[in-house]
C-alpha positions as a printed Julia matrix, in Angstrom:
139×3 Matrix{Float64}:
 -16.48   -3.31    5.6
 -14.61   -6.24    4.09
 -14.36   -5.73    0.34
 -13.86   -8.14   -2.54
 -10.45   -7.87   -4.19
 -10.28   -6.3    -7.64
  -8.46   -8.4   -10.23
  -9.28   -6.29  -13.31
  -5.94   -5.03  -14.67
  -7.61   -2.1   -16.45
  -8.63   -0.76  -13.03
  -5.4    -1.7   -11.25
  -3.26   -0.01  -13.93
  -4.78    3.43  -13.33
  -2.85    5.82  -11.1
  -4.72    6.73   -7.92
  -5.86   10.26   -7.12
  -4.64   12.05   -3.96
  -6.47   10.99   -0.82
  -8.08   13.43    1.61
  -9.4    13.18    5.15
 -12.8    12.46    3.6
 -11.43    9.08    2.51
 -11.34    7.71    6.07
 -13.95    5.06    5.2
 -11.71    3.74    2.42
  -8.86    3.45    4.93
 -11.14    1.6     7.37
 -12.27   -0.77    4.61
  -8.63   -1.41    3.65
  -7.7    -2.36    7.2
 -10.77   -4.58    7.65
 -10.15   -6.34    4.35
  -6.41   -6.74    4.98
  -6.83   -8.14    8.48
  -9.51  -10.58    7.32
  -7.14  -12.31    4.87
  -4.76  -15.09    5.84
  -1.2   -14.38    4.69
  -1.86  -10.84    3.44
   0.69   -8.13    4.26
  -0.36   -5.01    2.34
  -3.27   -3.66    0.31
  -3.75   -0.54   -1.79
  -7.11    1.18   -2.17
  -7.39    0.31   -5.88
  -7.29   -3.36   -4.9
 -10.65   -2.89   -3.17
 -12.19   -0.66   -5.85
 -11.26    2.85   -4.72
  -9.14    5.19   -6.84
  -7.6     7.04   -3.89
  -3.93    6.87   -2.92
  -4.07    4.93    0.35
  -2.28    1.79    1.48
  -2.62   -0.37    4.57
   0.08   -2.76    5.76
   0.8    -5.03    8.7
   3.94   -4.43   10.75
   6.17   -7.16   12.22
   3.67   -7.6    15.06
   0.72   -7.93   12.62
  -0.6    -4.5    13.62
  -2.26   -2.56   10.77
  -1.06    0.88    9.68
  -2.51    3.24    7.07
  -0.66    5.65    4.82
  -2.45    8.33    2.84
  -0.54    9.53   -0.25
   2.69    7.59    0.41
   5.78    8.62   -1.56
   9.23    7.09   -1.71
  11.77    9.78   -0.8
  14.96    7.77   -0.45
  15.92    4.19   -1.24
  19.12    2.29   -0.4
  20.21   -1.31   -0.78
  18.68   -2.38   -4.1
  17.89   -6.06   -4.53
  15.93   -8.21   -6.98
  12.79   -9.9    -5.71
   9.99  -12.07   -7.02
   6.68  -10.97   -5.54
   3.22  -12.37   -5.53
   0.17  -10.14   -5.43
  -3.3   -10.71   -4.07
  -4.85   -9.15   -7.18
  -2.72  -10.76   -9.9
  -2.2   -14.38  -10.87
   1.45  -14.23  -11.95
   4.43  -13.36   -9.8
   6.49  -10.31  -10.81
  10.23   -9.71  -10.87
  10.93   -6.32   -9.29
  13.74   -4.23   -7.87
  13.15   -3.3    -4.26
  15.2    -1.48   -1.64
  16.1    -2.74    1.81
  16.04    0.74    3.44
  13.55    3.44    2.44
  12.35    6.81    3.66
   8.64    7.34    3.04
   6.66   10.58    3.14
   2.97   10.06    3.79
  -0.05   11.56    5.46
  -1.69   10.15    8.56
  -5.23   10.85    9.69
  -5.17   12.5    13.13
  -8.36   13.94   14.66
 -10.02   14.2    11.25
  -7.08   15.99    9.58
  -4.24   14.69    7.44
  -0.85   15.27    9.06
   2.4    14.98    7.06
   4.85   12.35    8.3
   8.2    10.9     7.26
   9.52    7.57    8.46
  12.32    5.13    7.69
  11.54    1.46    7.06
  13.76   -1.59    6.55
  13.49   -5.19    5.41
  10.14   -6.83    4.78
   8.13   -3.78    5.86
  10.06   -1.59    3.42
   9.38   -4.11    0.65
   5.62   -4.35    1.18
   5.24   -0.57    1.41
   7.05   -0.24   -1.92
   4.63   -2.8    -3.38
   1.68   -0.74   -2.13
   3.12    2.48   -3.53
   3.52    0.79   -6.92
  -0.17   -0.11   -6.82
  -1.07    3.53   -6.15
   0.94    4.51   -9.22
  -1.01    2.02  -11.32
   2.02   -0.22  -11.7
   1.04   -3.88  -11.97
   3.26   -5.83   -9.62
C-alpha cells in the first residue's frame, strides 16, 4: 500500500526497533511507496510511519531492494555532500563514504537471512542516508 510520507521530526528522530520477518508488510509498503514517487531513491520505514529498521532503495537500474536491520560495517573514501530528503524541507550537509560494506538481513522464504555486501558511489550514499534515518538521525 502506498503510504503518506511522515514529516514530523519528533517521529523521524526516534531510533527504529529491530525488524523481524513479521514486518514483511512494512517492507512491501516501503517498496510500493518508493516506486510510486518520481525522483525518489531511498526510503526508511519511519518515513512511512513504522518504527522498524527497514530501508528500501532503487539500484542503478531502478530496481527496488529491501534491507532489514542494515548496519554500516566498513566505510572508505569520505566526502562531504549536501543531501535533500523527502521528509525534510531543508537540505543537510553530511559526510558520506564512496565505498561501504553493509550487513543486513534479507527476507527469504519467510525467514530473515544475514547478508553482507559492498556498495559504491550513489548507491552507497543513499543506503547511508537510509541507515541514518533508522538511527533517528535527521538528514
